[in-house]
LUMRO-42940 format. One record per residue: x, z negated, y of N, C-alpha, C in turn; residue number from 1. Coordinates in Angstrom, 2 decimals. Each point is the difference from the previous one (the first is absolute). Layout:
N
+---------+---------+---------+---------+---------+---------+---------+---------+---------+-----+
!     nxx !     nzz !     nyy !    caxx !    cazz !    cayy !     cxx !     czz !     cyy ! pos !
+---------+---------+---------+---------+---------+---------+---------+---------+---------+-----+
!       X !       Z !       Y !       X !       Z !       Y !       X !       Z !       Y ! NUM !
...
+---------+---------+---------+---------+---------+---------+---------+---------+---------+-----+
END
This chain:
106
+---------+---------+---------+---------+---------+---------+---------+---------+---------+-----+
!     nxx !     nzz !     nyy !    caxx !    cazz !    cayy !     cxx !     czz !     cyy ! pos !
+---------+---------+---------+---------+---------+---------+---------+---------+---------+-----+
! -195.83 !  -16.02 !  -33.10 !    1.36 !    0.33 !   -0.38 !    0.14 !   -0.02 !   -1.51 !   1 !
!    1.02 !    0.59 !   -0.50 !    0.21 !    0.14 !   -1.43 !    0.51 !   -1.28 !   -0.67 !   2 !
!   -0.02 !    0.04 !   -1.32 !    0.46 !   -1.11 !   -0.83 !    1.01 !    0.56 !   -0.99 !   3 !
!    1.12 !   -0.68 !   -0.16 !    1.04 !    0.44 !   -0.92 !    0.10 !   -1.00 !   -1.14 !   4 !
!   -0.15 !    0.50 !   -1.23 !    0.11 !   -0.82 !   -1.20 !    1.29 !    0.38 !   -0.71 !   5 !
!    0.82 !   -1.01 !   -0.28 !    1.29 !    0.26 !   -0.63 !    0.18 !   -0.92 !   -1.21 !   6 !
!    0.60 !    0.55 !   -1.04 !    0.44 !   -0.80 !   -1.14 !    1.49 !    0.20 !   -0.14 !   7 !
!    0.72 !   -1.12 !   -0.10 !    1.45 !    0.05 !   -0.17 !    0.31 !   -0.22 !   -1.48 !   8 !
!    0.88 !    0.86 !   -0.54 !    0.38 !   -0.04 !   -1.40 !    1.51 !   -0.16 !   -0.13 !   9 !
!    0.44 !   -0.92 !   -0.82 !    1.41 !   -0.10 !   -0.35 !    0.17 !    0.71 !   -1.34 !  10 !
!    0.56 !    1.21 !    0.06 !    0.15 !    0.84 !   -1.18 !    1.40 !   -0.22 !   -0.58 !  11 !
!    0.04 !   -0.31 !   -1.29 !    1.28 !   -0.28 !   -0.66 !    0.95 !    1.18 !    0.14 !  12 !
!    1.26 !   -0.31 !    0.23 !    1.03 !    1.02 !    0.08 !   -0.02 !    0.83 !   -1.28 !  13 !
!   -0.03 !    1.31 !    0.15 !   -0.06 !    0.91 !   -1.13 !   -1.41 !    0.48 !   -0.31 !  14 !
!   -1.01 !   -0.65 !    0.56 !   -1.39 !    0.38 !   -0.26 !   -0.63 !    0.74 !    1.17 !  15 !
!    0.80 !    0.36 !    0.99 !   -0.54 !    0.63 !    1.20 !   -0.69 !    1.33 !   -0.31 !  16 !
!    0.63 !    0.86 !   -0.80 !   -0.59 !    1.31 !   -0.30 !   -1.31 !   -0.17 !   -0.76 !  17 !
!   -0.05 !   -0.92 !   -0.94 !   -1.23 !   -0.29 !   -0.76 !   -1.10 !   -0.47 !    0.94 !  18 !
!    0.35 !   -0.90 !    0.92 !   -0.97 !   -0.53 !    0.95 !   -0.54 !    1.11 !    0.90 !  19 !
!    0.89 !    0.82 !    0.54 !   -0.42 !    1.09 !    0.88 !   -0.87 !    1.02 !   -0.74 !  20 !
!    0.34 !    0.30 !   -1.25 !   -0.80 !    0.95 !   -0.77 !   -1.39 !   -0.56 !   -0.29 !  21 !
!   -0.08 !   -1.30 !   -0.23 !   -1.28 !   -0.64 !   -0.23 !   -0.92 !    0.25 !    1.21 !  22 !
!    0.55 !   -0.11 !    1.21 !   -0.79 !    0.23 !    1.21 !   -0.34 !    1.48 !    0.16 !  23 !
!    0.96 !    0.89 !   -0.28 !   -0.24 !    1.44 !    0.14 !   -1.09 !    0.49 !   -0.95 !  24 !
!   -0.03 !   -0.54 !   -1.21 !   -0.91 !    0.51 !   -1.01 !   -1.32 !   -0.75 !   -0.08 !  25 !
!   -0.19 !   -0.99 !    0.87 !   -1.23 !   -0.78 !   -0.05 !   -1.18 !    0.85 !    0.46 !  26 !
!   -1.18 !   -0.41 !   -0.42 !   -1.22 !    0.67 !    0.45 !   -0.49 !   -0.74 !    1.23 !  27 !
!    0.33 !    0.53 !    1.17 !   -0.40 !   -0.63 !    1.24 !   -1.34 !    0.54 !    0.46 !  28 !
!   -0.86 !   -0.89 !    0.40 !   -1.30 !    0.41 !    0.54 !   -0.15 !   -0.48 !    1.45 !  29 !
!    1.14 !   -0.31 !    0.61 !   -0.04 !   -0.49 !    1.37 !   -0.64 !    1.00 !    0.96 !  30 !
!    0.31 !    1.27 !   -0.19 !   -0.53 !    1.03 !    0.92 !   -1.52 !    0.08 !   -0.03 !  31 !
!   -0.61 !   -0.52 !   -1.07 !   -1.45 !    0.00 !   -0.13 !   -0.62 !   -1.24 !    0.65 !  32 !
!    0.82 !   -0.89 !    0.49 !   -0.46 !   -1.31 !    0.43 !   -0.16 !   -0.05 !    1.52 !  33 !
!   -1.14 !   -0.50 !    0.43 !   -0.30 !   -0.12 !    1.42 !    1.07 !   -0.84 !    0.71 !  34 !
!    0.50 !    0.51 !    1.10 !    0.96 !   -0.73 !    0.82 !    1.46 !    0.21 !   -0.36 !  35 !
!    0.26 !    0.63 !   -1.15 !    1.40 !    0.26 !   -0.38 !    0.61 !    1.01 !    0.96 !  36 !
!    1.22 !   -0.30 !    0.47 !    0.67 !    0.93 !    0.92 !    1.33 !    0.50 !   -0.53 !  37 !
!    0.80 !   -0.88 !   -0.63 !    1.34 !    0.42 !   -0.40 !    0.56 !   -0.94 !   -1.05 !  38 !
!    0.77 !    0.55 !   -0.95 !    0.72 !   -0.79 !   -0.99 !    1.46 !    0.41 !    0.01 !  39 !
!    0.87 !   -1.00 !   -0.11 !    1.43 !    0.25 !   -0.16 !    0.56 !   -1.01 !   -1.00 !  40 !
!    0.92 !    0.46 !   -0.84 !    0.78 !   -0.91 !   -0.83 !    1.39 !   -0.02 !    0.61 !  41 !
!    0.44 !   -1.17 !    0.41 !    1.26 !   -0.16 !    0.71 !    1.04 !   -0.64 !   -0.90 !  42 !
!    1.21 !    0.53 !    0.05 !    1.12 !   -0.58 !   -0.75 !    0.91 !   -0.69 !    1.00 !  43 !
!    0.31 !   -1.25 !   -0.26 !    0.77 !   -0.79 !    0.94 !    1.37 !   -0.38 !   -0.54 !  44 !
!    0.53 !   -1.10 !    0.51 !    1.35 !   -0.42 !   -0.37 !    0.06 !   -0.58 !   -1.41 !  45 !
!    1.22 !   -0.01 !   -0.52 !    0.24 !   -0.61 !   -1.31 !    0.29 !   -1.48 !    0.19 !  46 !
!   -0.43 !   -0.79 !   -0.98 !    0.26 !   -1.43 !   -0.02 !    0.78 !   -0.34 !   -1.25 !  47 !
!   -0.06 !   -1.23 !   -0.40 !    0.72 !   -0.48 !   -1.17 !   -0.76 !    0.40 !   -1.26 !  48 !
!    0.33 !    1.17 !   -0.56 !   -0.64 !    0.47 !   -1.21 !   -1.30 !    0.75 !    0.21 !  49 !
!   -0.32 !    0.36 !    1.23 !   -1.24 !    0.72 !    0.28 !    0.13 !    0.90 !    1.22 !  50 !
!   -0.96 !    0.92 !    0.11 !   -0.16 !    0.82 !    1.20 !   -1.38 !   -0.30 !    0.56 !  51 !
!   -0.10 !   -0.18 !    1.28 !   -1.27 !   -0.32 !    0.64 !   -0.78 !    1.27 !    0.30 !  52 !
!   -1.27 !    0.00 !   -0.41 !   -0.93 !    1.09 !    0.31 !   -1.22 !   -0.60 !    0.69 !  53 !
!   -0.71 !    0.85 !    0.75 !   -1.25 !   -0.43 !    0.60 !   -1.00 !    1.15 !   -0.03 !  54 !
!   -1.21 !   -0.30 !   -0.47 !   -1.09 !    0.97 !    0.15 !   -0.64 !   -0.31 !    1.34 !  55 !
!   -0.26 !    1.01 !    0.78 !   -0.41 !   -0.13 !    1.40 !   -1.23 !    0.87 !    0.20 !  56 !
!   -1.16 !   -0.61 !    0.19 !   -1.25 !    0.75 !    0.14 !   -0.62 !   -0.31 !    1.36 !  57 !
!   -0.31 !    1.05 !    0.74 !   -0.64 !   -0.16 !    1.30 !   -1.50 !    0.28 !   -0.17 !  58 !
!   -0.80 !   -0.95 !    0.46 !   -1.45 !    0.08 !   -0.06 !   -0.55 !    0.05 !    1.42 !  59 !
!   -1.16 !    0.57 !    0.18 !   -0.63 !    0.06 !    1.31 !   -0.33 !   -1.40 !    0.51 !  60 !
!   -0.33 !   -0.91 !   -0.93 !   -0.34 !   -1.37 !    0.40 !    0.22 !   -0.95 !   -1.17 !  61 !
!    0.06 !   -1.26 !    0.31 !    0.11 !   -1.02 !   -1.06 !   -1.24 !    0.03 !   -0.89 !  62 !
!   -1.16 !    0.23 !    0.60 !   -1.24 !    0.07 !   -0.77 !    0.06 !    1.13 !   -1.02 !  63 !
!    0.58 !    1.15 !    0.36 !    0.14 !    1.11 !   -0.95 !    0.93 !   -0.40 !   -1.15 !  64 !
!    1.09 !   -0.67 !    0.31 !    0.92 !   -0.47 !   -1.05 !   -0.71 !   -0.97 !   -0.93 !  65 !
!   -0.71 !   -0.97 !    0.56 !   -0.67 !   -1.00 !   -0.82 !   -1.09 !    0.63 !   -0.86 !  66 !
!   -0.70 !    1.01 !    0.53 !   -1.01 !    0.70 !   -0.80 !    0.66 !    0.71 !   -1.17 !  67 !
!    1.17 !    0.59 !    0.24 !    0.73 !    0.67 !   -1.08 !    0.38 !   -0.98 !   -1.11 !  68 !
!    0.43 !   -1.21 !    0.38 !    0.41 !   -0.98 !   -1.02 !   -1.16 !   -0.45 !   -0.87 !  69 !
!   -1.22 !    0.26 !    0.43 !   -1.18 !   -0.37 !   -0.79 !   -0.61 !    1.20 !   -0.72 !  70 !
!    0.64 !    1.15 !    0.10 !   -0.58 !    1.23 !   -0.53 !    0.47 !    0.29 !   -1.43 !  71 !
!   -0.73 !    0.92 !   -0.63 !    0.39 !    0.46 !   -1.34 !    1.32 !    0.77 !    0.09 !  72 !
!    0.23 !    0.74 !    1.08 !    1.27 !    0.72 !    0.17 !    1.17 !   -0.97 !   -0.03 !  73 !
!   -0.14 !   -1.15 !    0.62 !    1.06 !   -1.02 !   -0.01 !    0.23 !   -0.50 !   -1.43 !  74 !
!   -1.08 !   -0.32 !   -0.69 !    0.13 !   -0.50 !   -1.38 !    0.66 !    1.05 !   -0.88 !  75 !
!   -0.39 !    1.25 !    0.16 !    0.60 !    1.08 !   -0.79 !    1.49 !    0.15 !    0.32 !  76 !
!    0.35 !   -0.09 !    1.27 !    1.40 !    0.16 !    0.42 !    0.90 !   -1.11 !   -0.51 !  77 !
!   -0.56 !   -1.18 !   -0.24 !    0.80 !   -1.16 !   -0.39 !   -0.18 !   -0.41 !   -1.46 !  78 !
!   -0.72 !    0.79 !   -0.76 !   -0.32 !   -0.38 !   -1.38 !    1.24 !   -0.15 !   -0.88 !  79 !
!    1.07 !    0.72 !    0.30 !    1.21 !   -0.08 !   -0.83 !    1.11 !   -0.82 !    0.64 !  80 !
!   -0.32 !   -0.72 !    1.06 !    1.03 !   -0.75 !    0.74 !    0.71 !   -1.04 !   -0.86 !  81 !
!   -0.67 !   -0.53 !   -1.01 !    0.61 !   -1.02 !   -0.85 !    0.68 !    0.55 !   -1.24 !  82 !
!    0.00 !    1.32 !   -0.16 !    0.64 !    0.60 !   -1.19 !    1.47 !   -0.30 !   -0.03 !  83 !
!    0.56 !   -0.10 !   -1.19 !    1.40 !   -0.36 !   -0.16 !    0.94 !    0.99 !    0.68 !  84 !
!   -0.34 !    1.30 !   -0.02 !    0.86 !    1.01 !    0.65 !    0.16 !   -0.30 !    1.48 !  85 !
!   -1.11 !   -0.37 !    0.64 !    0.05 !   -0.35 !    1.42 !    0.75 !   -1.31 !    0.20 !  86 !
!   -0.34 !   -1.01 !   -0.78 !    0.62 !   -1.31 !    0.16 !    1.48 !    0.02 !   -0.34 !  87 !
!    0.41 !    0.84 !   -0.95 !    1.41 !    0.08 !   -0.38 !    0.88 !    0.44 !    1.16 !  88 !
!   -0.55 !    0.76 !    0.93 !    0.78 !    0.51 !    1.13 !    0.13 !   -1.02 !    1.13 !  89 !
!   -0.81 !   -1.06 !   -0.02 !   -0.06 !   -0.92 !    1.14 !    0.65 !   -1.35 !   -0.28 !  90 !
!    0.54 !   -0.60 !    1.05 !    0.57 !   -1.34 !   -0.08 !   -1.11 !   -1.07 !   -0.01 !  91 !
!   -1.16 !    0.34 !    0.48 !   -1.13 !   -0.91 !    0.09 !   -1.18 !    0.74 !    0.57 !  92 !
!   -1.09 !   -0.70 !    0.27 !   -1.19 !    0.67 !    0.55 !    0.25 !    0.50 !    1.42 !  93 !
!   -0.74 !    1.04 !    0.41 !    0.14 !    0.47 !    1.39 !   -0.50 !   -1.06 !    0.97 !  94 !
!    0.50 !    0.07 !    1.22 !   -0.44 !   -0.91 !    1.05 !   -0.75 !    0.80 !    1.06 !  95 !
!   -1.27 !   -0.36 !    0.21 !   -0.84 !    0.70 !    0.96 !    0.25 !   -0.51 !    1.41 !  96 !
!   -0.05 !    0.93 !    0.95 !    0.05 !   -0.31 !    1.43 !   -0.99 !    0.92 !    0.71 !  97 !
!   -0.87 !   -0.56 !    0.82 !   -0.96 !    0.79 !    0.75 !    0.20 !   -0.20 !    1.50 !  98 !
!   -0.10 !    1.10 !    0.75 !    0.26 !   -0.05 !    1.44 !   -1.07 !    0.75 !    0.77 !  99 !
!   -0.49 !   -0.61 !    1.05 !   -0.91 !    0.67 !    0.93 !    0.83 !    0.61 !    1.13 ! 100 !
!   -0.27 !    1.24 !    0.33 !    0.73 !    0.68 !    1.07 !   -0.42 !   -0.58 !    1.35 ! 101 !
!    0.98 !   -0.38 !    0.80 !   -0.30 !   -0.50 !    1.34 !    0.53 !    0.95 !    1.07 ! 102 !
!    0.95 !    0.88 !   -0.39 !    0.55 !    0.98 !    0.92 !    0.43 !    1.21 !   -0.83 ! 103 !
!   -0.35 !    1.19 !    0.46 !    0.34 !    1.22 !   -0.72 !    0.42 !    1.06 !    1.00 ! 104 !
!    1.19 !    0.57 !   -0.19 !    0.49 !    1.07 !    0.85 !    0.42 !    1.17 !   -0.88 ! 105 !
!   -0.29 !    1.21 !    0.45 !    0.45 !    1.20 !   -0.72 !    0.71 !    0.94 !    0.93 ! 106 !
+---------+---------+---------+---------+---------+---------+---------+---------+---------+-----+
END
């Protein structure tokens, strides 16, 4: 069964467009990565001074996800994660959540 990797981001109010553009203009190499199936950036509810976002990646397996986290593609994709432009948009660091699929219906 598949594995879903998610990062939750609290994006400061007013920085939503900047945050979304950062994702749109990034150099993604996920499609080149074994086991990658789907990526979505989700916009959620507003909180106190922030809007909740989640990056949602579906992998064929947890092993494929873990291999990606050890790859050069992963390092390249995250090399600018600590840049001030990125950090200025966030209330704090992203929170990772990983899920193994136990039931899937289409």
